[in-house]
C-alpha positions in Angstrom: 21.2 26.3 -10.7 20.6 22.8 -9.5 17.3 22.1 -7.8 18.2 21.3 -4.1 15.1 19.0 -3.9 16.3 15.4 -4.6 12.8 14.2 -5.2 11.1 14.3 -8.6 7.3 14.1 -8.8 6.2 11.2 -11.2 3.4 12.1 -13.5 1.9 8.7 -14.3 -0.2 10.0 -17.1 2.4 12.0 -19.1 6.0 11.4 -17.9 6.3 7.8 -19.3 7.6 5.9 -22.3 6.5 2.4 -23.4 9.7 0.2 -23.6 8.0 -3.1 -24.7 5.1 -5.5 -24.2 4.4 -8.7 -22.5 2.5 -11.1 -24.8 -1.2 -11.1 -25.0 -1.2 -14.8 -24.3 0.1 -14.1 -20.8 -2.6 -11.5 -20.2 -5.3 -13.8 -21.5 -4.2 -16.6 -19.2 -4.2 -14.3 -16.2 -7.7 -13.0 -16.9 -9.4 -16.3 -17.9 -9.7 -15.0 -21.5 -11.5 -11.8 -20.5 -8.6 -9.6 -21.8 -6.6 -10.6 -24.8 -4.1 -7.8 -25.4 -0.4 -7.3 -24.7 0.6 -5.6 -21.4 2.7 -2.4 -22.0 5.9 -2.2 -20.0 6.2 1.6 -19.2 8.8 3.6 -17.3 9.3 7.2 -16.3 11.2 8.9 -19.1 14.0 10.1 -16.8 14.7 6.5 -15.7 14.7 5.2 -19.3 16.8 8.1 -20.6 19.7 7.0 -18.2 20.1 4.1 -20.6 20.0 6.3 -23.7 22.6 8.7 -22.3 24.9 5.9 -21.3 24.7 4.5 -24.9 25.4 7.9 -26.3 28.6 8.3 -24.2 29.8 4.8 -24.9 29.3 5.2 -28.6 31.1 8.6 -28.7 34.8 8.3 -29.6 35.6 11.3 -27.4 33.4 10.0 -24.6 34.7 8.6 -21.3 32.1 5.8 -21.1 33.2 2.6 -19.3 30.7 0.4 -21.1 28.8 -0.3 -17.9 25.0 0.1 -17.7 23.7 2.8 -15.4 23.1 2.0 -11.8 19.4 1.9 -10.6 18.5 1.2 -7.0 15.0 0.2 -6.1 14.2 0.4 -2.4 10.9 -0.8 -0.8 9.0 -3.0 1.6 7.8 -6.5 0.8 4.3 -7.2 2.3 1.1 -8.9 1.1 -0.5 -6.9 -1.7 -3.9 -6.8 -3.2 -2.9 -6.6 -6.9 0.6 -8.2 -7.2 0.2 -10.8 -4.4 3.3 -9.5 -2.7 4.5 -5.9 -3.0 7.7 -4.5 -4.4 10.5 -5.9 -6.5 9.9 -4.9 -10.2 6.5 -3.4 -9.1 8.5 -0.4 -7.9 9.5 0.3 -11.5 6.6 -0.9 -13.7 3.9 0.5 -11.4 5.7 2.9 -9.0 7.2 4.9 -11.9 5.0 3.3 -14.6 2.4 4.7 -16.9 -1.4 4.9 -16.8 -1.9 2.2 -19.4 0.3 -0.3 -17.6 -1.1 0.5 -14.2 -4.7 0.4 -15.4 -4.3 -3.0 -17.1 -2.2 -4.5 -14.3 -4.8 -3.6 -11.7 -7.6 -4.9 -13.8 -5.8 -8.2 -14.4 -5.4 -8.5 -10.7 -9.1 -7.8 -10.0 -10.3 -10.2 -12.7 -7.9 -13.0 -11.7 -9.3 -12.7 -8.2 -7.8 -11.0 -5.1 -8.0 -14.1 -3.0 -6.0 -16.0 -5.6 -3.2 -13.4 -5.4 -2.9 -12.1 -1.9 0.2 -13.5 -0.1 1.4 -15.3 -3.2 4.8 -14.1 -4.5 4.4 -16.2 -7.7 1.3 -15.6 -9.8 0.3 -14.8 -13.4 0.5 -11.0 -13.0 3.9 -11.2 -11.3 5.0 -13.4 -14.2 4.0 -10.7 -16.6 6.2 -8.2 -14.8 9.1 -10.7 -14.5 8.9 -11.3 -18.2 9.2 -7.5 -18.9 12.1 -7.2 -16.5 14.0 -10.0 -18.2 13.3 -8.7 -21.7 13.6 -5.0 -21.3 15.5 -4.1 -18.0 18.0 -6.8 -17.3 20.5 -5.8 -20.0 19.8 -2.0 -19.9 20.5 -1.2 -16.2 22.7 -2.3 -13.3 19.5 -2.8 -11.3 19.7 -3.6 -7.6 16.8 -4.2 -5.1 17.0 -3.3 -1.5 14.0 -5.0 0.1 12.8 -4.8 3.7 10.3 -6.8 5.7 8.7 -4.8 8.5 6.6 -6.1 11.5 5.5 -5.2 15.0 7.6 -5.9 18.0 5.6 -8.2 20.2 6.8 -6.5 23.4 6.5 -2.8 22.5 4.0 -2.8 19.6 6.4 -0.6 17.6 7.1 -1.3 13.9 10.6 -2.6 13.3 12.7 -4.2 10.5 12.6 -8.0 10.5 14.6 -8.6 7.4 16.8 -6.8 4.8 17.5 -8.3 1.4 19.8 -6.9 -1.3 20.2 -8.4 -4.7 19.8 -8.0 -8.4 17.5 -10.9 -9.3 14.3 -12.6 -8.2 16.0 -14.7 -5.5 16.3 -11.6 -3.3 12.5 -11.0 -3.7 11.6 -14.6 -3.1 13.6 -14.7 0.2 11.8 -11.5 1.3 8.4 -13.0 0.4 9.2 -16.1 2.5 9.9 -14.0 5.6 7.0 -11.6 5.0 4.6 -14.5 5.0 6.0 -15.5 8.4 5.9 -11.9 9.8 2.9 -10.3 8.0 0.5 -13.2 7.4 -1.9 -13.8 10.2 -3.8 -17.1 9.9 -6.7 -17.0 12.3 -8.3 -20.1 13.9 -11.8 -18.9 13.1 -13.4 -16.1 11.0 -14.3 -13.0 13.1 -17.9 -11.9 13.0 -16.7 -8.4 13.6 -13.5 -6.7 12.6 -12.5 -3.2 13.6 -9.7 -1.4 11.6 -8.1 1.9 12.5 -6.6 4.1 9.7 -3.8 6.5 10.7 -3.0 9.9 9.1 -1.4 8.3 6.1 -4.8 7.2 4.9 -6.6 10.3 3.5 -8.6 8.6 0.8 -10.6 5.3 0.4 -8.2 4.6 -2.4 -5.6 4.0 0.3 -7.9 3.3 3.2 -9.6 0.3 1.5 -6.6 -1.7 2.5 -8.8 -2.2 5.5 -11.0 -4.2 3.2 -8.4 -5.9 1.0 -6.3 -7.2 3.9 -9.2 -8.5 6.0 -11.7 -9.9 3.5 -10.1 -13.4 3.6 -10.7 -13.6 7.3 -14.1 -12.0 8.1 -17.0 -14.4 8.5 -20.0 -14.6 6.1 -22.5 -12.1 7.2 -19.9 -10.4 9.4 -19.2 -6.7 9.8 -16.1 -4.6 9.0 -15.9 -1.3 10.8 -13.3 1.2 9.4 -12.4 4.0 11.7 -11.0 6.6 9.3 -10.4 10.0 11.0 -8.3 11.4 8.2 -10.2 10.2 5.2 -11.4 13.2 3.2 -11.8 11.9 -0.4 -12.2 8.8 -2.4 -9.7 8.9 -5.2 -6.1 10.0 -5.4 -6.8 12.4 -8.2 -9.9 14.3 -9.4 -10.7 12.0 -12.3 -10.5 8.8 -10.3 -12.4 10.4 -7.4 -15.2 11.4 -9.7 -15.5 7.9 -11.1 -15.7 6.3 -7.6 -18.4 8.8 -6.7 -20.2 8.0 -9.9 -20.2 4.2 -9.7 -19.6 3.3 -6.1 -18.4 0.0 -4.5 -21.4 -1.8 -5.8 -20.1 -5.3 -6.5 -18.4 -6.9 -9.5 -21.5 -7.4 -11.8 -22.7 -3.9 -11.5 -19.2 -2.4 -11.9 -18.5 -4.5 -15.0 -21.8 -3.4 -16.4 -21.0 0.2 -15.7 -17.6 -0.2 -17.4 -19.3 -1.5 -20.6 -21.6 1.6 -20.7 -19.1 4.3 -19.7 -16.0 5.0 -21.9 -14.4 7.1 -19.2 -14.6 4.2 -16.8 -13.4 1.8 -19.4 -10.3 3.9 -20.0 -9.5 3.9 -16.3 -9.2 0.2 -15.5 -7.4 0.8 -12.3 -10.5 2.6 -11.0 -12.6 -0.5 -12.1 -10.2 -2.7 -10.2 -10.3 -0.5 -7.1 -14.1 -0.6 -7.1 -14.1 -4.3 -7.3 -11.5 -4.7 -4.6 -13.5 -2.4 -2.3 -16.8 -4.3 -2.8 -17.9 -6.8 -0.2 -19.7 -8.8 -2.9 -22.5 -9.2 -0.3 -20.5 -11.5 1.9 -20.1 -9.0 4.7 -21.0 -5.4 5.5 -18.7 -2.5 5.5 -19.2 0.5 7.8 -17.0 3.5 7.3 -16.5 6.1 10.1 -14.8 9.0 8.3 -13.5 12.2 9.9 -13.9 14.4 6.8 -16.6 12.9 4.6 -20.4 13.1 5.2 -22.9 10.4 5.7 -24.4 11.3 2.3 -21.0 10.8 0.6 -20.2 7.5 2.3 -23.7 6.0 1.6 -23.6 7.3 -2.0 -20.8 4.9 -2.8 -22.5 1.9 -1.1 -20.9 1.8 2.3 -22.7 2.0 5.6 -22.0 5.1 7.7 -21.4 5.5 11.4 -20.3 8.5 13.5 -16.6 8.5 14.1 -17.0 10.0 17.6 -19.6 7.4 18.5 -17.4 4.6 17.4 -14.4 6.1 19.2 -16.4 6.0 22.4 -17.4 2.4 21.7 -13.9 1.3 20.6 -11.1 3.1 22.5 -8.3 2.5 20.1 -5.7 3.7 22.6 -6.7 0.9 25.0 -7.2 -1.9 22.4 -4.7 -4.6 21.6 -4.2 -5.9 18.1 -6.1 -9.2 17.8 -9.1 -10.5 19.7 -11.0 -8.2 22.1 -14.4 -8.2 23.7 -17.1 -5.6 24.1 -20.5 -5.4 25.8 -23.2 -4.6 23.2 -26.3 -2.5 23.6 -28.2 -5.6 24.9 -25.7 -6.2 27.6 -24.2 -9.2 25.8 -20.5 -9.7 25.6 -19.3 -9.9 22.0 -15.9 -10.7 20.5 -14.2 -8.7 17.8 -10.9 -8.5 16.1 -8.9 -5.3 16.1 -6.2 -4.1 13.6 -4.3 -0.9 14.2 -2.4 -0.9 10.8 -3.8 -2.9 7.9 -0.7 -2.1 5.8 1.4 -4.4 7.9 -0.3 -7.7 7.1 -2.8 -10.0 5.6 -5.4 -11.7 7.7 -7.1 -15.0 6.6 -8.6 -18.2 7.7 -7.2 -21.4 6.2 -10.3 -22.2 4.2 -9.9 -19.0 2.2 -6.2 -19.4 1.6 -6.2 -22.8 -0.1 -4.3 -23.2 -3.4 -7.2 -23.1 -5.9 -5.2 -22.1 -8.9 -6.7 -24.9 -11.0 -10.2 -23.6 -10.6 -11.8 -22.8 -14.0 -13.7 -19.7 -14.9 -17.0 -21.5 -14.8 -16.3 -23.1 -11.4 -15.3 -19.7 -10.1 -18.7 -18.4 -11.2 -20.5 -21.2 -9.2 -18.1 -21.5 -6.3 -19.3 -20.0 -3.0 -15.8 -19.7 -1.7 -13.5 -16.8 -1.5 -12.8 -15.9 -5.1 -14.4 -12.8 -6.5 -17.8 -13.9 -7.9 -18.5 -12.7 -11.5 -21.6 -14.8 -12.2 -24.5 -13.1 -14.1 -27.1 -14.4 -11.7 -26.3 -12.2 -8.8 -28.7 -10.0 -6.9 -28.4 -7.0 -4.6 -27.7 -7.7 -1.0 -29.0 -5.7 1.9 -25.9 -6.5 3.9 -24.1 -3.4 2.7 -26.8 -0.7 2.6 -28.6 -2.5 -0.2 -26.1 -1.1 -2.7 -22.5 -2.0 -1.9 -22.7 -5.7 -1.9 -23.8 -8.5 -4.2 -24.5 -12.2 -3.7 -25.7 -15.2 -5.6 -29.3 -16.3 -4.8 -29.6 -19.5 -2.8 -29.6 -22.7 -4.9 
């Protein structure tokens, strides 16, 4: 009897097959020489077996094959993304229904390359790796079509609506969607906010998802500023028990400490997506992060390096039902009016100031380590910062 449920759960640790590799040279270039191994292109077995079954039919004298590759349709939204620069396109296949090895390494490549060098850029070294794998291993095996949307808020109503729909079978479709997404989803601010407040709806039940509040705002918030994350539905850190345990064990303690922990812990080293997530969620000492969870305790939040605040207290202070996305003001405890920037849905955009969105693709590894700009700092001479509970941030000492 046919299962009436049209959806199949993808087990990213077991239900996959490796169909090829992108060259180690491409990975080495993307990671500034830190990783020198090929990237495995992996797919869910059921997707890949569509190709095998088609070949079996076409090669069978009694078969009724028409010689055409099987149809695969990939549907998704293009929006700025913390790992791939812009979401979707072949990410839907190689990550969405990819395997643990590919996902781990791709996330780590993105973290090492530097989030600020990727966010909002449709063309980047990691995307080139996926594009290579598409051309080499997918293009001739499937009749692969992409249906890509660009979503944004209606200025008059505040409701989310479709701004663009792109259908195609090559990278041009994706590039066009990226161009519109940057117009719709990219918010270039005239000045860096000292305080940003982000609200997470019911879809965000973990910091693994909820840390979009950090990824999407870190290029905007001012040095020494504060990010307040109102997270009424957050109840865990990771999306599975193994990743959750690693996050609780290590914490969002900044790139140097996380990289050191990876060297000393084989479990962490074998889960590079967790390493990348911890790096992405660390303020690197440039600003503080205050989480206001509905279903995690103060002890849990502070144990991973974030500051904690009561959700109820923050809801009284920031009435999200009355706030408008963008600049708002409040009167602080001293009776002084303060300005803050509010975001009701971090998934819909990327916020930045121009000085942190410059094209610095030619910056070398050594200059990255000594550059006080936006790129993730990986220098060895970093020290703990008190700006994020004394644990969850790192900064270079003054020169």
